[in-house]
C-alpha positions in Angstrom: 120.5 36.9 97.3 116.9 36.5 96.1 114.5 36.7 99.0 111.1 35.2 98.3 109.7 36.4 101.6 110.5 40.0 100.7 108.7 39.5 97.3 105.7 38.0 99.2 105.6 41.0 101.6 105.8 43.4 98.6 103.0 41.6 96.8 100.8 41.6 99.9 101.5 45.3 100.4 100.5 46.1 96.9 97.3 44.0 97.2 96.3 45.8 100.4 97.0 49.2 98.9 94.9 48.3 95.8 92.1 47.0 98.0 92.1 50.1 100.2 92.0 52.4 97.2 89.1 50.4 95.6 87.1 50.3 98.9 87.6 54.0 99.7 87.1 54.9 96.1 83.6 53.5 96.3 82.9 55.3 99.6 84.3 58.6 98.4 82.4 58.3 95.1 79.2 57.6 96.9 79.8 60.7 99.0 80.2 63.0 96.0 77.1 65.0 97.0 78.4 65.6 100.6 81.8 67.5 100.6 82.4 66.8 104.4 81.8 63.0 104.0 84.1 63.0 100.9 86.9 64.8 102.8 86.4 62.4 105.8 86.6 59.4 103.4 89.8 60.8 101.8 91.4 61.5 105.2 90.6 57.9 106.3 92.1 56.5 103.1 95.3 58.5 103.7 95.4 57.2 107.3 94.9 53.6 106.2 97.5 53.8 103.5 100.0 55.3 105.9 99.4 52.5 108.4 99.7 49.9 105.7 103.0 51.5 104.6 104.4 51.4 108.1 103.4 47.8 108.7 104.9 46.6 105.5 108.1 48.5 106.3 108.1 46.8 109.7 107.9 43.4 108.2 110.7 44.1 105.7 112.9 45.3 108.6 112.0 42.2 110.6 113.1 40.1 107.7 116.4 41.9 107.6 116.9 41.4 111.3 116.3 37.6 110.8 118.8 37.6 107.9 121.6 39.1 110.0 120.9 36.9 113.0 120.8 33.7 110.8 124.0 34.9 109.1 125.7 35.3 112.5 124.6 31.9 113.7 125.5 30.2 110.4 129.0 31.7 110.3 129.6 30.5 113.9 128.2 27.0 113.6 129.9 26.4 110.2 133.2 27.8 111.5 133.7 30.0 108.4 137.2 31.3 108.0 136.8 35.0 107.0 137.6 37.7 109.5 133.9 38.6 110.2 133.1 35.0 111.0 136.2 34.8 113.3 135.0 37.9 115.1 131.5 36.5 115.5 132.9 33.2 116.9 134.8 35.2 119.6 131.5 36.6 120.8 129.7 33.2 120.3 132.0 31.6 122.9 130.4 33.7 125.7 127.1 34.9 124.3 125.8 32.3 121.9 122.5 33.7 120.6 122.2 36.4 123.2 123.9 39.0 121.0 123.0 42.6 120.3 122.0 43.2 116.7 123.1 46.8 116.7 126.1 46.8 119.1 127.6 43.4 118.1 126.4 42.2 114.7 126.1 45.5 112.9 129.3 46.8 114.5 131.3 43.8 113.5 130.0 44.0 109.9 131.1 47.7 109.8 134.5 46.8 111.2 135.2 43.8 109.0 133.3 44.5 105.7 134.1 48.0 104.6 131.5 47.8 101.8 128.8 47.5 104.5 129.4 50.7 106.3 126.9 52.9 104.5 124.3 50.2 104.4 124.7 49.4 108.1 124.5 53.1 108.9 121.2 53.4 107.0 120.0 50.2 108.6 120.6 51.5 112.1 118.4 54.5 111.3 115.7 52.3 109.9 115.8 50.1 113.0 115.1 53.2 115.2 111.9 53.5 113.2 111.2 49.8 113.6 111.7 50.1 117.4 109.4 53.0 117.5 106.7 51.0 115.7 107.3 47.9 117.8 107.2 49.6 121.1 103.9 51.4 120.8 104.6 54.7 119.1 104.2 56.4 122.5 106.7 59.2 122.0 107.7 61.3 119.0 110.4 59.2 117.2 114.0 60.4 116.9 114.8 59.2 113.5 117.7 59.9 111.2 115.5 60.6 108.2 112.3 62.5 107.9 110.4 59.6 106.4 110.8 55.8 106.6 108.3 54.0 104.5 107.8 50.7 102.7 109.7 51.7 99.5 112.7 52.9 101.5 112.8 49.7 103.6 112.4 47.5 100.5 115.1 49.3 98.6 117.4 49.1 101.6 116.8 45.4 102.0 117.4 44.8 98.3 120.7 46.7 98.5 121.7 44.7 101.5 120.8 41.3 100.0 122.5 42.1 96.7 125.7 43.6 98.1 126.5 41.9 101.4 127.7 38.3 101.6 125.0 37.2 104.0 124.5 33.5 104.5 121.3 32.3 103.0 118.1 32.7 105.0 115.7 29.9 104.4 112.3 31.0 103.0 109.4 30.3 105.4 106.8 27.7 104.5 
């Protein structure tokens, strides 16, 4: 599945990274006579790039959540006949859209689509990172990997969109 919103997020991410490097390059260049100002500028650039990376990863993961939720709803409303869709409809009868992404949707994907197991496992770890970002970063995160970043989130999303039979997610206007 080609996802135009992911491409848009990636292009935006690259534009912001380029703008930050240009902006701080000027500041750092102007501070070439002052080593402490130069180091301060370099540290600020690293911090801004790190924050941009996290935010872009967050938006990719939000797009993935939307894709799985839309897929769930589409399979239920269209009464698709595969085993995953039937399992979704059993939940739909009582919960409709009040379904847990992790405990219900991801778990049913793992149970009914063997090819999804590794991707869903990685996605669950990435969503721990997403929850940490979304809920204020107030505690040290307990993540499965040492580093989640934009590139990892983008690659994971591409792998999911290219290998799992998700129902199409409409591109936003």
